[in-house]
C-alpha positions in Angstrom: 0.0 0.0 0.0 2.8 2.4 0.9 4.7 1.4 -2.1 1.7 2.2 -4.3 1.4 5.7 -2.8 5.1 6.3 -3.3 4.8 5.2 -6.9 1.7 7.3 -7.4 3.6 10.3 -6.0 6.8 9.8 -8.0 5.1 8.8 -11.3 3.9 12.3 -12.3 7.3 13.8 -11.6 9.0 11.1 -13.7 6.6 11.6 -16.5 7.1 15.3 -16.4 10.9 14.9 -16.5 10.9 12.2 -19.3 8.4 13.8 -21.7 9.2 17.5 -22.1 10.5 18.5 -18.7 8.7 20.5 -16.1 10.4 23.7 -17.0 11.2 23.0 -20.6 8.5 25.4 -22.0 9.9 28.3 -20.0 13.5 27.3 -20.8 12.5 27.1 -24.5 10.9 30.6 -24.2 14.1 32.0 -22.7 16.3 30.4 -25.3 14.0 31.7 -28.1 14.2 35.2 -26.6 18.0 35.1 -26.5 18.1 33.9 -30.1 15.7 36.6 -31.2 17.7 39.2 -29.4 20.7 38.1 -31.5 18.6 38.3 -34.7 17.3 41.7 -33.7 20.8 43.0 -33.4 21.8 41.5 -36.7 18.8 43.0 -38.5 19.5 46.4 -36.9 23.1 46.2 -38.1 21.9 45.2 -41.6 19.7 48.3 -41.8 22.4 50.7 -40.6 23.9 51.4 -44.1 20.5 52.1 -45.4 19.6 54.5 -42.5 16.4 52.7 -41.6 15.3 51.7 -38.1 14.0 48.3 -36.9 10.9 48.9 -34.7 9.8 46.2 -32.3 6.0 45.9 -32.6 5.7 42.8 -30.3 2.9 43.1 -27.8 2.4 41.1 -24.6 -0.6 39.4 -26.3 1.7 37.9 -28.8 3.4 35.7 -26.2 0.6 34.9 -23.7 1.1 32.3 -21.0 0.3 28.8 -22.3 1.2 29.7 -25.9 3.0 27.0 -28.0 5.1 29.7 -29.7 7.4 32.5 -28.9 6.9 35.4 -31.4 8.5 38.7 -32.2 7.0 41.3 -34.7 9.0 44.1 -36.2 8.5 46.7 -38.9 10.7 48.9 -40.9 9.1 52.0 -42.5 10.8 52.8 -45.8 8.6 55.6 -47.1 4.9 56.7 -46.9 3.8 53.9 -49.2 6.3 51.1 -48.4 7.3 49.1 -45.3 8.8 45.8 -44.3 7.1 43.5 -41.7 9.1 40.8 -40.0 7.8 37.9 -37.9 10.2 35.6 -36.0 8.5 32.5 -34.6 9.8 29.6 -32.6 7.8 26.6 -31.5 8.3 26.0 -27.8 7.7 22.2 -27.8 10.6 21.4 -30.1 14.3 22.1 -30.4 13.8 23.9 -33.7 15.5 27.3 -34.0 12.3 28.9 -35.6 11.1 30.6 -38.7 11.3 34.0 -40.3 8.6 35.7 -42.4 9.8 38.9 -44.0 7.5 40.9 -46.3 8.2 44.0 -48.3 4.8 45.8 -48.7 4.1 48.6 -51.2 0.9 50.5 -51.8 0.6 52.3 -55.1 0.5 56.1 -54.9 -1.3 58.2 -57.4 -1.0 57.1 -61.0 2.0 54.8 -60.4 1.7 51.6 -62.3 5.0 49.8 -61.6 6.2 48.1 -58.5 9.0 50.0 -56.7 12.0 47.7 -56.7 14.2 50.2 -55.0 14.0 48.5 -51.6 15.0 45.0 -52.6 18.5 45.5 -51.2 17.1 46.3 -47.8 14.7 43.4 -48.0 17.5 40.9 -48.9 19.8 42.3 -46.2 17.1 41.6 -43.6 16.6 38.0 -44.9 20.4 37.5 -44.8 20.5 38.8 -41.2 18.2 35.9 -40.3 20.5 33.4 -41.8 19.7 32.8 -45.5 22.6 34.1 -47.6 21.0 32.7 -50.8 18.4 35.5 -50.9 20.4 38.3 -52.5 19.3 41.6 -54.1 20.0 40.2 -57.6 17.9 37.1 -56.9 15.0 39.4 -55.8 15.4 41.6 -58.8 15.5 38.6 -61.2 12.5 37.1 -59.5 10.5 40.3 -59.9 11.6 40.8 -63.5 10.5 37.3 -64.5 6.9 37.8 -63.3 4.2 37.8 -66.0 2.8 41.2 -67.0 0.2 42.6 -64.6 -3.4 41.7 -65.4 -5.5 44.6 -66.5 -8.6 43.8 -64.5 -8.7 45.9 -61.3 -8.5 43.8 -58.2 -7.4 40.6 -59.9 -4.4 39.2 -58.1 -1.6 36.8 -58.8 0.8 34.9 -56.7 4.2 33.7 -57.9 6.7 31.6 -56.0 10.4 31.0 -56.2 11.8 28.2 -54.0 15.3 29.2 -52.8 15.7 25.9 -51.0 13.6 23.2 -49.3 13.1 25.4 -46.3 12.7 28.9 -47.8 10.7 30.6 -50.6 10.1 34.0 -52.1 6.5 34.9 -52.8 5.0 37.8 -54.8 1.5 39.0 -54.3 -0.3 41.6 -56.4 -3.9 42.7 -56.1 -4.0 44.6 -59.4 -3.3 48.3 -59.1 -3.5 48.9 -55.4 -0.6 47.1 -53.7 2.0 44.4 -54.0 4.3 42.5 -51.7 7.4 40.5 -51.9 7.6 37.9 -49.1 10.2 35.5 -47.8 9.5 32.6 -45.6 12.2 30.3 -44.2 14.0 28.8 -41.3 16.2 30.8 -39.0 19.8 29.9 -38.9 20.8 27.6 -36.0 21.5 29.3 -32.7 25.3 29.0 -33.3 24.9 30.6 -36.7 22.5 33.4 -35.7 
């Protein structure tokens, strides 16, 4: 009887330690925060030559208690019509380093009919700061140049994709004559490489 009580008392502790660990979620959150601090510094450094500022837009609601992810949200304002949004995300239940989503957004101003490609060097610098050296300015320019001509019907959109590797892709979204975006999605570099 006493042996059953001891086993009943120890079993939850052993299960907690052998599955994911009692404090593993908090440890994973702290590790992700440290990694993301490193990426934040790298992205800020990448922006320095272009004289743009990385703004942390993360709210406490993004990382609520019990969440399975640790998230950071950033923006870079390039001009009145153009910005870059960045989301870093790490799943807390696995040892993965996380993912990066970086999007260059542009809203057409006035009678403008062509996508502004002036900011692809800034976009590619931010992608490289998160660990993907394959996404260069020339790759972004080639990708945008190879897109089919814009459709004439207002509001009709198109999406084109270019796979950089098995774990990262460039996407292009166009809603006709109002806005367009160039987006990157891929894995963050390992903690030692970030």
